[in-house]
N, C-alpha and C positions, 0 to 999 in steps of 0.2 A: 096514668101518671106514677113517674118515678118517686121513692121512697128511700131515706138511706138509713142505713141501719149501721150499730158500733163495729168498727173494723179495729182487728189486731195486727201493729207493727212487731213481730216478733210476741215478746210477752208484756208491750205496750198498748192498753185499749185508747182508741178513739173514739171516744164516746160520739161526737159530730164531727164526722170526715168533710170536714170544709175547712181545705187548707190553703193559707195564704204564700203565694209562690214566691222565691228567692228573684229577687230583683235587685242588679247592683245598681246602687247608688240612690236606691228606694226605700228599702225596706231595713232601714237601719234601726237600732233598738227604739227611738222615740216612737217611729211609726209603728214599729210591730205591739208596741205597748198600746197603743191604743187601741189597734185592732183586736186585740187579744181581750182588753175590755169590753170594748162592746159585741163580742161574740166570736171565735175561732177556734176549732177542733188542734188545730197545730199551726208553730207559726215556722218557718225555715230560713237561717240566714242568708245576708249576702253570700254569692260565690265568692269563695276565698281559695284564692292559688296554694295550692299543697306546699308549696319550695318558700312561698312568702310565710306561711304558717311556722313554719319550721324555723327560719328567720326570724320568727316575730316580728316582723316591720309593723311600724303605727297603724299603718291600714289595715294591715288583719288584726291584731289585736280589739281595735274599736268593731271590727266587723265579726269577732267571735266570740265577743261579750254580750249579756242577755239579761235582761228585768228576771228577777224571781217569779214574777208572776206568768212569765210564758210556758215555766214548765209542765209537760217535758216540752225542751225543745232541739230541733233538728239543725244540726251545721251541715253545712252544703262543701264540699271541696273540689276541685277541679286540677287537673293534674294528669301527665303522660307519662310518669316513672314510676311503676308500682310501690317500690320501696319505699319513695320520698312520700306517696299518697298512705302509705300504712304507718309512715312513720307522722305524717300531720294528724290522720284519723285517731291515734293512739294519744297524743298529745290533746286533742280534744278532749276524748272518752276521759283524760287525768284532770280536763277540767271541767267536769262535771255535762256534756252534753250524752241526751239521752238515746238519739239519733246519728247516723251519719248517713249522708246524703251524695253521692256522687254524681255529679255534672255529666251525664252526657247530649247534655240536649243545647247548650249555649250555641248560638249562630255567629257570635260577634267575630270578625275577622280577626282580632287581635290575640282572640283563645284558639280559634280553629287554625290559624299558623303555628299555634305552639303544640300541634296534635292534642290538644284536649276539647274539652266541649262535644259538641256533635262532629269532630273531625274524630271521634272514636268509632264513629258509627260506619266509616269505612275501611276500618281495622278491628273486626271480632275478636282476633285473640290478643290483642292488646289490650282491649275491651275487657274480654275476661281474665287478664292477668291482671288488667285492675283491681276489678271485682273480688278477684279471690284472694290478693294482696291485704284488702281493705277487710273483710271479712276475718280472716285470720289474725290481725293484728288486735282486734277489742270483741269485748265482750257484748257490747251493745248494738243495737240490729242496725245494719248495713241497708238503706234502700237507692235506687237506681229512677235519675230523670232523662229521659231522651227526647227524641222526636221521632218521627213516622220512619227516618231513614235521611241519607245523604240529599237525595232528590227521588223522584217518581221513578225512575229505572231502578232504585234500592230499596225499597218500604223493606228495611228489614228489622222493625222495630220488635215483630213476634219472635223472631230469632234470638234478639240479645234478650228481649223477657225470658224465653227459655234456657238459656245462658244464665241468665244474673240467677235464674230459682236454684237452678242445680247449682251454683255455687255457693251458695246460702243466703242470697239476697231477697231482704222480707217486704219489699211493696215495690211498686211500678209506675212511676207518671209519667204519661206520654201525653205529650205537646201536639197536637193535630196538626203540626206543617213538617214537610222537608226543613232541613236547613237553609237551602240554596231557592227556599222561601223567604227566608227570614221572617220578618211580619208581615208581609205581603200577603194580597190573597186572604181567604177566610180558615179558620181552622176547620179539619175535616174531622169532625167527632167520630162517625159512623166508622171511619177505617180505624178507631181505637178498639172495636167489637172485636179485632183478630188478634189483637195482642191478649184481650181479656180470654180470647179463646184459648189462646198458646199455654197461660199458666195458670197455676191454682193461686197464686199470689193476688193480693189484695191492688186493684190498677185503679189510679186516679186519673180523671178525665181534665184535660188542660188545654187553654188555649181561646180567646173571644169571649170567656163568657163574665159579659157584662150587668146583669141583672139575674132575678129570679127565675123569670121566662128562659134566658138562657142556660140557668143552671138543671130544669126541666128537661129541656130537650138536648144537651150534653149525655146526660145518663139516659135519656131515652135511646139516644143514637147509639150510644158507646158500649150499655151495660155495665156501666164502672160502677164501682162499691164507693165513689167520693170524686170530690171537685176539687179543683186547685184553683183559685181566682187569683189570677196577676194584674194588669192594667184596668183590670173594672175594678180595681179599687183604691186609682187614682182619686183623691179628694174624698171618697165615701169609704173612709173605714169601716163604716157600720155596716158596710155592704156582705162582710159575710156571717155575720149576727143576722142581718133580715134572712139569710139563704137559710139559715139555721131553724129560724123561727118558724120558718115554713114548711120545710120538708121535715122537721123532726117532731113539730108541735103541730102544725096546722094553723100557725098564728099569723097575722097578718103586723109585721115591725114599722113604724111609718119612722122617716125621718129625725133625727133629731133637732128640737128648734133652732130657731137661728140665734138663741144666745147660747146654748151648749156647743154650738157647732165654733161658736166664738173662742168658746174657753177650750175645746179641743184643740185650734189650732195654736192658741195662745200657751197651751201646757207642750205641742210638739216643737214650737218655738225656740220656748225656754230650753226644753232638753237638748235640741241641736244644737245652741249656742254653749251650753253647757259639755255635749260629748266634742264636737270639731273646735270650737275654738270660736271667738268673736265673727275675725274675718271669716274663716271656711263656713262657719255655721248659719251667717246670713245669705251666702252663694247660694249653699249647696239647697239652703229651704226655699228657695225662690219659686222653684218649682212648682213645688207642695202650694204654696199659697195660689198658683196659678190656677192651679184643678180645684183646691177647693173653691174658688170664687166663681172658677168658669160658669157660666151661663145665667150667672143673677146680674142686673139691670146697673151698668158704668164698671162692670167690670175687666174690659179690655182696659181702659182709660184707668182702671185703678192699678189693673197690671204695669202698665208702662211707666208709672210713678214712681210703685213701690220698687221696681225693678233697678230704678236708679239710688235707690237709699243705700248708705253704707251702714248707716246708724240705726242698732237694731231697738232702741227707744223710737223714735220716728217709726219705724216699720210699726211697730206695736199698736202706737200712737195711730196710724194711718188704718192699720184693721178695725181697731175699735170705732173709729167716725165712720168706716164703712159700711158695719154691719149695724151700729145704732138703729137708721130706720127698719131693717128687717127685722130687729129683735122687737122695738117698739110694735110694729104692725103685728108680728105674731104674740105679744101680750094685749093688743087690742080684742 
C-alpha cells in the first residue's frame, strides 16, 4: 500500500503532500482556510488571469489574497503571453506568494479560446516560453499543472514535464484526463506513471480522488509523490486531513460531529459575506450549502428553500434549524 513522504518544492518543504486543487469559484480564502485547519499540506489559489492580475481587477485581488494560516501558499496564474505572465508572477511574489503555479490544464472553453490553460498543450514552444519567462522573473519556486494532453492522439504530458524541468520548474501536477474529456469519463491515474518516469521532479496525481481509498489507488497506479484533491473536497473540507492522517500516521480520522460541521459552515458563510459583500456572498455560498448538506435526510427540500433566500440572517437561521436534529442525535 502506498505511503507518502515529505517533498521539496525548490527550498520549500511540504511535510504532507496532500494538496488542495485550485478550483475557480470554489477555493477562495474562506474555503481554503477551513481546509487548511482540518489538515492540508498546501493550498493553491483559484486560477488568476495574468492580465487581470496586472490590471489589479477586483476579482483578481480577491483571488490573490490568502490567510496567514495557509503559508506557504501557491498562487496559480493563467495566460498566453510570456512577459505578462512574468509580470503577474513578480507581482504575486512581491505580495508574499511562496510558490507560483502555471495553469496548463484548465479545459474551460473561455480559457482555452484565449490560448491559455490546456490549449498550451497544443503549442509546446509557447508553453516553454511561458515557463521560462516565469521562472526567470521570480526567485520563488515555479510549478506547472497540466493534463495528459489535448486529446488521446497527443498525450504529451511527459514531454512537457521534461521541458518544464529543463527550464527550472520545481514540481509537476497532472490531472489524469485530456482536455477533450473535460470532466467526463474517469481519470487515468496509471498514465501519470509515464510523467513520473520522464522527470526527476516531484509529480502530483490529480483527478477523481474522492476518498482515502481513491488516494491509495491513485498513488499505487501513478507512482506519484503526492495527491491533489479537487471536487472530492466539495462539502468535505476535512477529507484532506483524513487522507494525511491515514497516509502519514496510519490513523483513522472520523468526520467531524454535526455540531462542528454546522459551526464550520457558519464560519465559512460569514467569511464569504465579508469577502464578497452580502448580495454576491449569498449567491456564491449556495453551492457550498448544497455540498455540505448533500445526502442528509431532507437536504433536497432544504436546498430548494434556502436557495430562494436573499437575507443571510434567514439563511443562517435555516441552517441552524436544519442541523439541530442531527446535532442532538450526535449528542445523545
